[in-house]
C-alpha positions as CSV (number, residue, x, y, z in Angstrom):
1,M,5.7,12.6,-3.4
2,G,8.8,14.7,-2.7
3,I,12.4,13.8,-3.7
4,L,12.8,11.4,-0.7
5,N,10.1,9.6,1.2
6,F,9.0,6.2,2.5
7,S,6.7,3.6,0.9
8,Q,3.5,3.3,2.9
9,A,3.0,-0.3,1.9
10,N,6.2,-1.4,3.7
11,C,6.6,0.8,6.8
12,K,6.5,-1.5,9.9
13,N,6.7,1.1,12.6
14,C,10.2,0.1,13.8
15,Y,11.3,3.8,14.1
16,K,14.8,2.9,13.0
17,C,14.7,5.7,10.5
18,L,13.7,8.2,13.2
19,R,16.6,7.0,15.4
20,A,19.0,7.5,12.4
21,C,17.8,11.1,11.8
22,P,19.6,13.5,14.2
23,V,17.4,16.4,13.0
24,K,14.1,14.4,13.5
25,A,12.7,15.4,10.1
26,I,10.5,12.3,10.1
27,K,6.8,12.5,11.1
28,I,4.9,9.5,12.3
29,K,1.2,9.7,11.4
30,N,-1.2,6.8,11.5
31,E,1.8,4.6,12.3
32,Q,3.4,5.5,9.0
33,A,6.8,7.3,8.6
34,E,6.8,10.4,6.4
35,I,9.7,12.7,5.7
36,V,9.0,16.4,6.3
37,E,10.7,18.3,3.5
38,E,10.9,21.6,5.3
39,L,13.0,19.9,8.1
40,C,14.9,17.4,5.9
41,I,18.6,18.0,5.0
42,G,18.5,15.3,2.2
43,C,21.2,13.1,3.7
44,G,19.3,9.9,2.9
45,Q,20.6,8.1,6.0
46,C,17.1,7.1,7.0
47,L,16.6,5.4,3.6
48,I,19.9,3.5,4.0
49,I,19.0,2.1,7.4
50,C,15.4,1.2,6.6
51,P,15.2,-2.6,7.3
52,Q,12.1,-3.0,5.0
53,N,13.7,-1.1,2.1
54,A,10.5,1.1,2.3
55,R,12.1,3.9,0.4
56,Q,11.0,6.1,-2.5
57,I,13.6,8.2,-4.2
58,K,12.4,10.3,-7.2
59,S,14.2,9.0,-10.2
60,D,15.1,11.1,-13.3
61,L,16.0,8.0,-15.3
62,Q,12.9,8.1,-17.6
63,E,13.5,11.8,-18.4
64,I,17.1,11.0,-19.3
65,K,16.0,8.2,-21.6
66,D,13.5,10.5,-23.2
67,A,16.2,13.2,-23.8
68,I,18.4,10.6,-25.5
69,K,15.5,9.6,-27.8
70,S,15.1,13.3,-28.6
71,N,18.7,13.5,-29.9
72,R,19.8,16.0,-27.2
73,R,23.5,16.6,-26.7
74,M,23.9,14.3,-23.7
75,I,26.7,15.0,-21.2
76,A,27.5,12.9,-18.1
77,S,29.3,14.3,-15.1
78,I,30.2,11.4,-12.9
79,A,31.5,11.7,-9.3
80,P,35.0,10.3,-8.9
81,S,33.8,7.9,-6.2
82,F,32.6,5.7,-9.1
83,A,36.0,4.1,-9.0
84,G,35.1,2.4,-5.8
85,A,31.4,1.8,-6.5
86,F,31.6,-0.4,-9.6
87,S,33.4,-3.6,-10.2
88,M,35.8,-2.9,-13.2
89,K,39.2,-4.0,-14.4
90,D,39.9,-0.4,-15.6
91,A,38.1,2.7,-14.3
92,R,37.7,4.0,-17.9
93,Q,35.3,1.1,-18.7
94,I,32.6,3.4,-17.2
95,V,33.2,5.8,-20.0
96,T,32.5,3.2,-22.6
97,A,29.4,2.1,-20.7
98,L,28.0,5.6,-20.5
99,K,28.6,6.2,-24.2
100,L,26.8,2.9,-25.0
101,L,23.8,4.2,-23.0
102,G,23.7,7.3,-25.3
103,F,26.0,10.0,-23.7
104,H,28.1,12.0,-26.2
105,I,30.4,13.6,-23.6
106,V,31.6,11.9,-20.4
107,E,33.7,13.9,-17.8
108,E,34.4,13.6,-14.1
109,T,32.8,16.0,-11.7
110,A,36.3,16.3,-10.3
111,I,36.9,19.0,-13.0
112,G,34.3,21.1,-11.1
113,A,36.0,20.2,-7.9
114,E,39.3,21.7,-9.2
115,A,37.5,25.1,-9.8
116,V,36.0,25.0,-6.3
117,A,39.4,24.2,-4.8
118,I,41.0,27.3,-6.4
119,L,38.2,29.5,-5.1
120,Y,38.4,28.0,-1.6
121,K,42.2,28.7,-1.7
122,E,41.4,32.4,-2.4
123,Y,39.1,32.6,0.6
124,V,41.6,31.0,2.8
125,A,44.3,33.4,1.6
126,L,42.1,36.4,2.4
127,G,42.2,35.4,6.0
128,K,39.5,37.8,7.0
129,Y,36.9,35.3,8.1
130,E,36.8,34.1,11.7
131,N,35.9,30.5,10.5
132,L,35.4,28.9,7.1
133,I,33.1,26.0,6.4
134,T,33.3,24.1,3.1
135,T,30.2,23.9,1.0
136,C,30.7,20.8,-1.2
137,C,28.2,18.7,0.8
138,P,24.6,19.9,0.1
139,S,23.3,18.2,3.2
140,G,25.9,20.0,5.3
141,N,24.7,23.3,3.8
142,Y,21.1,22.5,4.6
143,L,22.1,21.6,8.1
144,V,23.5,25.1,8.6
145,E,20.7,26.9,6.9
146,K,17.9,25.1,8.7
147,Y,19.4,24.4,12.2
148,F,22.4,26.7,12.6
149,P,21.5,29.8,10.6
150,S,23.8,32.0,12.7
151,L,26.7,30.1,11.1
152,I,25.7,31.0,7.5
153,K,28.3,33.8,7.5
154,Y,31.0,31.1,7.8
155,L,29.9,29.1,4.7
156,I,32.3,29.7,1.8
157,P,30.0,31.3,-0.8
158,V,31.0,28.9,-3.6
159,V,28.9,26.3,-5.4
160,S,29.5,22.6,-5.0
161,P,31.7,20.7,-7.5
162,M,28.5,19.3,-9.2
163,I,27.2,22.8,-9.9
164,A,30.6,24.1,-10.8
165,H,31.1,21.4,-13.4
166,G,27.6,21.8,-14.7
167,K,28.4,25.5,-15.3
168,I,31.7,24.7,-17.0
169,L,29.9,22.1,-19.3
170,K,27.1,24.4,-20.2
171,N,29.6,27.2,-20.9
172,E,31.6,24.9,-23.2
173,Y,28.9,22.8,-25.0
174,G,26.0,25.2,-24.9
175,M,23.0,25.8,-22.6
176,D,20.9,23.4,-24.7
177,S,23.1,20.5,-23.6
178,Y,21.5,18.0,-21.3
179,V,23.8,17.5,-18.3
180,V,23.3,14.5,-16.0
181,F,25.1,14.2,-12.7
182,I,25.8,10.6,-11.5
183,G,27.0,10.1,-8.0
184,P,26.4,8.5,-4.5
185,C,24.5,11.4,-3.0
186,T,20.7,11.8,-2.7
187,G,21.2,15.4,-1.5
188,K,22.3,16.3,-5.0
189,K,18.8,15.6,-6.3
190,I,17.5,18.4,-4.0
191,E,20.4,20.7,-4.8
192,S,20.0,20.4,-8.6
193,I,16.5,21.9,-8.4
194,N,17.5,24.9,-6.2
195,F,16.3,28.1,-7.9
196,Q,19.9,29.4,-7.9
197,H,21.0,26.6,-10.2
198,K,18.1,26.5,-12.6
199,G,19.2,25.0,-16.0
200,I,22.6,23.9,-14.8
201,I,22.0,20.2,-14.0
202,D,19.2,18.7,-15.9
203,A,19.0,15.4,-14.1
204,V,20.6,13.5,-11.3
205,I,20.9,9.7,-10.8
206,T,22.7,7.7,-8.2
207,F,25.2,4.9,-8.8
208,E,22.4,2.5,-7.7
209,E,20.2,3.8,-10.5
210,L,23.0,3.7,-13.0
211,K,23.7,0.0,-12.1
212,K,20.0,-0.8,-12.7
213,W,20.1,1.0,-16.1
214,L,23.2,-0.9,-17.1
215,E,21.5,-4.2,-16.2
216,E,18.4,-3.3,-18.2
217,E,20.6,-2.8,-21.3
218,N,22.7,-5.9,-20.6
219,I,25.9,-3.9,-20.4
220,I,28.6,-5.7,-18.4
221,L,31.4,-3.3,-17.4
222,K,34.2,-5.8,-17.0
223,E,33.7,-6.9,-20.6
224,L,34.0,-3.5,-22.2
225,A,37.1,-1.9,-23.8
226,P,38.1,1.2,-21.8
227,K,37.8,4.7,-23.3
228,N,39.4,7.9,-22.0
229,F,37.3,10.7,-20.5
230,D,36.6,13.5,-22.9
231,K,38.6,15.7,-20.4
232,E,41.0,14.4,-17.8
233,S,40.7,15.5,-14.2
234,S,43.5,16.0,-11.7
235,R,44.6,14.2,-8.6
236,E,43.3,17.1,-6.4
237,G,39.8,17.1,-7.8
238,C,39.4,13.3,-7.7
239,G,40.4,13.3,-4.0
240,F,37.3,15.2,-3.0
241,P,35.2,12.1,-2.1
242,I,37.7,10.9,0.4
243,D,37.6,12.1,4.0
244,G,39.8,15.2,4.1
245,G,40.2,15.3,0.4
246,V,38.7,18.7,0.0
247,L,41.1,20.4,2.3
248,K,44.1,18.6,0.9
249,S,43.2,19.9,-2.5
250,F,43.9,23.5,-1.6
251,I,45.8,23.5,1.7
252,N,49.3,22.1,1.6
253,D,50.4,22.7,5.2
254,D,49.0,23.6,8.6
255,K,51.1,26.8,9.1
256,G,48.4,29.2,7.9
257,K,45.9,31.2,9.9
258,Y,43.3,28.4,10.0
259,E,43.2,25.2,12.0
260,I,42.3,22.4,9.7
261,I,39.3,20.3,11.0
262,K,37.7,17.4,9.1
263,V,34.2,16.3,10.2
264,D,32.1,13.5,8.8
265,G,28.7,12.1,10.0
266,I,25.7,14.3,10.9
267,D,26.2,13.9,14.7
268,Q,29.8,15.2,14.5
269,C,28.7,18.0,12.2
270,M,26.1,19.1,14.6
271,K,28.5,18.9,17.5
272,I,31.1,21.1,15.8
273,F,28.5,23.6,14.6
274,Q,27.2,23.8,18.2
275,S,30.7,24.4,19.4
276,I,31.3,27.2,16.8
277,K,27.9,28.7,17.8
278,Q,29.0,28.8,21.4
279,G,32.2,30.6,20.4
280,N,34.5,27.7,21.3
281,I,36.1,27.3,17.9
282,K,37.8,30.2,16.1
283,N,40.2,30.5,13.2
284,A,39.2,27.1,11.8
285,C,38.7,25.8,8.3
286,I,36.2,23.0,8.5
287,E,35.6,20.3,5.9
288,V,32.0,19.1,6.4
289,S,30.4,15.9,5.2
290,T,27.2,14.5,6.6
291,C,28.0,11.0,5.4
292,R,30.4,8.9,7.5
293,G,33.6,8.5,5.5
294,S,32.6,11.4,3.3
295,C,31.1,10.6,-0.2
296,V,32.3,7.0,0.1
297,G,29.5,6.4,2.6
298,G,26.8,8.1,0.4
299,P,23.3,6.6,0.3
300,G,23.5,6.2,-3.4
301,M,26.4,3.8,-3.3
302,L,25.7,0.2,-4.5
303,K,24.3,-2.0,-1.7
304,H,26.3,-5.1,-2.7
305,E,29.5,-3.0,-2.4
306,N,29.2,-2.6,1.4
307,D,32.9,-3.0,2.3
308,F,33.7,0.7,3.1
309,Y,37.4,0.2,3.3
310,K,37.6,-1.8,0.1
311,I,35.7,1.0,-1.7
312,Q,37.9,3.7,-0.1
313,K,41.1,1.8,-1.1
314,K,39.9,1.5,-4.7
315,I,39.2,5.3,-4.9
316,K,42.6,6.1,-3.3
317,E,44.4,3.9,-5.9
318,Y,42.4,5.7,-8.6
319,V,43.4,9.1,-7.2
320,K,47.1,8.1,-7.1
321,S,46.9,7.2,-10.8
322,K,46.0,10.8,-11.7
323,E,48.4,13.6,-12.4
324,A,48.7,16.9,-10.5
325,S,46.3,19.8,-11.0
326,F,45.4,20.9,-14.6
327,M,43.1,23.6,-13.4
328,D,45.7,26.3,-13.0
329,K,46.5,25.9,-16.7
330,R,42.9,26.1,-17.9
331,Y,41.3,28.3,-15.2
332,E,41.6,31.4,-17.5
333,D,39.0,29.8,-19.8
334,I,36.3,29.9,-17.2
335,E,37.1,33.1,-15.4
336,N,33.9,34.6,-16.8
337,I,31.7,31.9,-15.0
338,N,30.1,32.9,-11.8
339,F,30.7,30.2,-9.2
340,T,29.3,32.2,-6.2
341,K,26.4,30.9,-4.1
342,K,24.1,32.5,-1.6
343,F,22.9,30.8,1.5
344,F,19.7,31.6,3.3
345,D,18.2,31.3,6.8
346,R,15.7,28.4,6.4
347,N,15.1,27.9,10.1
348,L,11.6,26.9,11.1
349,S,10.7,28.3,14.5
350,K,8.9,25.7,16.6
351,K,6.4,26.5,19.3
352,K,7.7,25.0,22.6
353,A,5.2,23.1,24.8
354,S,4.8,24.4,28.3
355,E,5.9,22.3,31.3
356,E,2.3,21.4,32.1
357,E,1.7,20.4,28.5
358,I,4.8,18.2,28.5
359,R,3.7,16.6,31.8
360,S,0.2,16.1,30.5
361,I,1.5,14.2,27.5
362,L,3.9,12.1,29.6
363,R,1.0,11.1,31.9
364,K,-0.9,9.8,28.9
365,I,1.9,7.3,28.4
366,G,2.2,6.2,32.0
367,K,5.0,8.5,33.0
368,Y,3.9,10.2,36.2
369,E,7.3,10.6,38.0
370,P,10.8,11.4,36.7
371,E,11.8,7.8,37.3
372,D,9.1,6.6,34.9
373,E,11.0,8.4,32.1
374,L,13.2,5.6,30.8
375,N,14.8,7.7,28.0
376,C,15.4,4.3,26.2
377,G,15.2,5.8,22.7
378,G,13.0,3.0,21.4
379,C,10.6,5.6,19.8
380,G,13.5,7.3,18.0
381,Y,13.8,10.3,20.3
382,N,16.6,10.6,22.8
383,T,14.4,11.4,25.8
384,C,10.8,11.0,26.8
385,R,10.5,14.7,27.1
386,E,11.8,15.2,23.6
387,K,9.2,12.7,22.4
388,A,6.5,14.6,24.3
389,Q,7.5,17.8,22.5
390,A,7.3,15.9,19.2
391,V,3.8,14.7,20.1
392,Y,2.9,18.4,20.9
393,E,4.2,19.4,17.5
394,G,2.2,16.7,15.7
395,M,5.4,14.9,14.7
396,A,4.9,11.8,16.8
397,E,2.1,9.6,18.3
398,L,1.5,8.5,21.9
399,N,1.6,4.8,21.0
400,M,5.2,5.1,19.8
401,C,6.4,4.6,23.4
402,L,7.4,0.9,23.2
403,P,7.8,0.2,27.0
404,F,4.4,1.8,27.6
405,M,2.7,-0.2,24.9
406,R,4.4,-3.4,26.0
407,S,3.4,-2.7,29.6
408,K,-0.2,-2.0,28.5
409,A,-0.3,-5.1,26.4
410,E,1.1,-7.2,29.3
411,R,-1.4,-5.8,31.7
412,L,-4.3,-6.5,29.3
413,T,-2.9,-10.0,28.7
414,N,-2.6,-10.7,32.4
415,V,-6.1,-9.4,33.1
416,I,-7.5,-11.7,30.4
417,F,-5.4,-14.6,31.5
418,E,-6.3,-14.2,35.2
419,N,-10.0,-13.4,34.8
420,T,-11.3,-15.2,31.8
421,P,-14.0,-17.9,32.6
422,N,-12.2,-20.2,30.1
423,I,-9.5,-22.6,30.9
424,I,-6.2,-21.6,29.3
425,I,-3.2,-24.1,29.3
426,L,0.1,-23.8,27.5
427,V,1.9,-27.1,26.8
428,D,5.4,-27.5,25.4
429,E,6.6,-30.0,22.8
430,N,7.3,-32.5,25.6
431,M,3.7,-32.3,26.8
432,H,4.8,-30.4,29.9
433,V,2.5,-27.6,31.3
434,K,4.0,-24.1,31.0
435,E,1.1,-21.9,31.9
436,F,-2.1,-22.7,33.9
437,N,-4.6,-20.0,34.6
438,P,-6.9,-19.7,37.7
439,T,-10.0,-21.1,36.0
440,A,-8.0,-24.2,35.2
441,E,-7.0,-24.5,38.8
442,K,-10.6,-24.5,39.9
443,I,-11.8,-27.0,37.3
444,F,-9.0,-29.5,37.8
445,N,-8.6,-28.8,41.5
446,I,-4.9,-28.3,41.4
447,R,-2.7,-25.2,41.8
448,A,-0.6,-23.9,39.0
449,E,2.7,-24.2,40.8
450,E,1.9,-27.9,41.4
451,I,1.3,-28.7,37.7
452,K,3.8,-26.4,36.0
453,D,6.6,-28.2,34.2
454,K,4.8,-31.5,34.8
455,P,3.2,-33.7,32.1
456,I,-0.4,-32.7,31.2
457,S,-1.2,-36.4,31.5
458,V,-1.1,-35.9,35.3
459,I,-4.5,-34.3,35.1
460,I,-6.1,-35.3,31.8
461,D,-5.5,-37.7,28.9
462,D,-2.9,-36.2,26.5
463,H,-3.7,-38.2,23.4
464,I,-5.5,-35.2,21.7
465,F,-2.5,-33.0,22.5
466,Q,-0.1,-35.6,21.0
467,K,-2.3,-35.8,17.9
468,V,-2.3,-32.1,17.4
469,K,1.5,-32.0,17.9
470,E,2.1,-34.8,15.3
471,T,-0.3,-33.6,12.7
472,K,0.1,-29.9,13.3
473,K,-3.6,-29.6,12.8
474,D,-5.7,-27.7,15.3
475,F,-8.4,-29.5,17.3
476,I,-11.3,-27.1,17.3
477,G,-14.6,-27.1,19.3
478,H,-14.9,-30.7,20.4
479,K,-16.8,-31.7,23.5
480,V,-14.9,-33.9,25.9
481,A,-16.3,-35.3,29.1
482,Y,-14.1,-35.6,32.2
483,P,-16.2,-37.7,34.6
484,Q,-13.5,-37.6,37.3
485,Y,-13.9,-33.9,37.5
486,G,-17.6,-33.9,36.8
487,V,-17.3,-31.6,33.8
488,V,-17.9,-31.5,30.1
489,L,-15.5,-29.1,28.3
490,L,-15.8,-27.6,24.8
491,Q,-12.1,-28.0,23.9
492,S,-9.9,-26.3,21.3
493,I,-6.2,-27.1,21.1
494,L,-4.0,-24.9,18.8
495,Y,-0.5,-25.6,17.5
496,L,1.6,-22.4,17.6
497,E,4.3,-23.3,15.1
498,K,6.7,-20.4,15.6
499,Q,6.7,-20.9,19.4
500,N,6.6,-24.7,19.1
501,I,3.9,-24.9,21.8
502,L,0.3,-26.0,22.2
503,L,-2.4,-23.6,23.4
504,A,-5.5,-25.2,25.0
505,I,-8.6,-23.2,25.4
506,M,-11.5,-25.0,27.1
507,T,-15.0,-23.8,28.0
508,N,-16.9,-25.4,30.8
509,T,-20.3,-26.5,29.3
510,T,-21.3,-28.8,32.2
511,L,-24.3,-26.6,33.1
512,E,-25.4,-26.4,29.6
513,E,-25.2,-30.2,29.3
514,K,-27.3,-30.6,32.5
515,H,-29.8,-28.1,31.2
516,K,-30.1,-30.0,27.9
517,K,-30.7,-33.3,29.8
518,E,-33.3,-31.6,32.0
519,L,-35.0,-30.1,28.9
520,I,-35.1,-33.6,27.3
521,R,-36.6,-35.1,30.4
522,V,-39.2,-32.3,30.6
523,K,-40.0,-32.8,27.0
524,E,-40.4,-36.6,27.5
525,K,-42.7,-36.0,30.5
526,T,-44.7,-33.4,28.6
527,I,-45.2,-35.8,25.7
528,D,-46.3,-38.6,28.0
529,A,-48.8,-36.3,29.8
530,A,-50.1,-35.1,26.4
531,Q,-50.5,-38.7,25.3
532,R,-52.4,-39.6,28.4
533,V,-54.8,-36.6,28.0
534,I,-55.4,-37.5,24.4
535,E,-56.2,-41.1,25.3
536,K,-58.6,-39.9,28.1
537,Q,-60.3,-37.5,25.8
538,M,-60.8,-40.2,23.3
539,R,-62.4,-42.5,26.0
540,V,-64.7,-39.7,27.2
541,A,-65.7,-38.9,23.6
542,Q,-66.5,-42.6,23.0
543,E,-68.5,-42.8,26.2
544,I,-70.4,-39.7,25.4
545,A,-71.1,-41.0,21.9
546,S,-72.4,-44.2,23.3
547,L,-74.7,-42.5,25.7
548,L,-75.9,-40.1,23.0
549,G,-76.8,-43.1,20.8
550,E,-79.0,-44.8,23.5
551,T,-80.9,-41.7,24.4
552,T,-81.5,-40.9,20.7
553,A,-83.2,-44.3,20.1
554,E,-85.4,-44.0,23.2
555,T,-86.5,-40.5,22.1
556,K,-87.3,-41.8,18.7
557,M,-89.5,-44.6,20.1
558,I,-91.4,-42.2,22.4
559,L,-92.0,-39.6,19.6
560,T,-93.2,-42.3,17.2
561,K,-95.7,-43.5,19.8
562,L,-96.9,-40.0,20.4
563,K,-97.3,-39.4,16.7
564,Q,-99.3,-42.6,16.3
565,I,-101.6,-41.7,19.2
566,A,-102.2,-38.3,17.7
567,L,-103.1,-39.8,14.3
568,D,-105.5,-42.3,16.0
569,E,-107.3,-39.4,17.8
570,N,-107.8,-37.5,14.6
571,G,-109.4,-40.6,13.0
572,D,-112.1,-40.9,15.8
573,A,-113.1,-37.3,15.4
574,K,-113.8,-37.7,11.7
């Protein structure tokens, strides 16, 4: 699997993930959602919104544990938003917890943010760029590289705070150190393995993964004695996770060349990028975060801590407790570190379907005229034509159109209900008829509208229905005769618990019963006729035997006399 994906066992085809993904980087194949890495920006919003929790995020936790067992120099770089993620009496209790887990050095990623803020300030001071876009959010960077490559020239060519801090840590403690980033962002997992940052960040885990690890080790944060970070971060660096915190760290007023714009949420990011692309925005410095509320709304935040404003308040209080910038004092120590980053055009050109191809796909899902295109968004795409293009690309399936599938199912259900030779009756908990199909009308000689919402006992005895309702046990395949209607029915009554309704399905077996009786009568006649033939044959045989006996005796007498005469004649001759 990739860094992010869905569990096949749990996907229920609700398309909620697709609706949450503005870049539509999710492919539906064989009714299973699958993230397409080439299109994905790593924001993780689809995983947050999945109602089945059908998510798979590659975890580095085992590799970290193995590194601890191997006696590596373990260093934790933790994002400052931890102050809002975990329940603690003192924010420094997290330091104690991490050292109990096996980390030797614990610092805040905010130290890297301070270096980034200084470099940003330098680019703003140059004033030679038409627009500037911050690059702290990896998903925001991927959004530009993959979907707005013409704006790459506006991305400030500086690494993110995570990478900056990783470089500082490796520079100070040695390249053989094992640096682990801990934060609320899934995009950082993808960023850490970028070829430009090889060997800087060795592993990435989310706050959610850290919580799980602490629970495994029975470490309770609130019960720990607090310890100081190995190096303190400043107020400016710690403010990065808060909406607008990046700009505040290096721009003190709005009197400079650039208009200050803060944007959070992928939809808003895409809108402002589109506006810049069209030339409607100039001389702006734009802080970009794909998560609503910036890092506070990251997908790796703890699920039980779902009160956004509570988390934000805790982080703000933590930021206020910090002193002003230290970085200006220690920046000289890291001047030799290269914090630049290059961005690349990663746009995937897609083949557009022709108008006839789009219309052909639309016809397959029952959309023949423009008014048939509901554009309901149930499939995850904004319009029916957008969905048809996705089908053309192999990213979507025809049966994802929910109105079409519902209409198809209803039509099929109606065809069965209206044309089946079986009687179908639905009865509610009060024994009142709710549905009554045409076959039932013919058999019971009453129209549906005359019996609907009336007791079933109006036409037949309801004691079997009552028994099924009381016992909640189905009555299957029993023959019941209704002489008043001249029918014998093979009757099954099912209790539908969720709907609290009884479904009766009855098959008319009257002809079969008549055939059976006729067959029995024919058999009886045949047996009688056979018996008469046998008896007659016996009488004939007896008569023949009697006649044969008489003629045999007569023959014997005549032959004996002839023999005697012959003997007498022979005696005279002698």
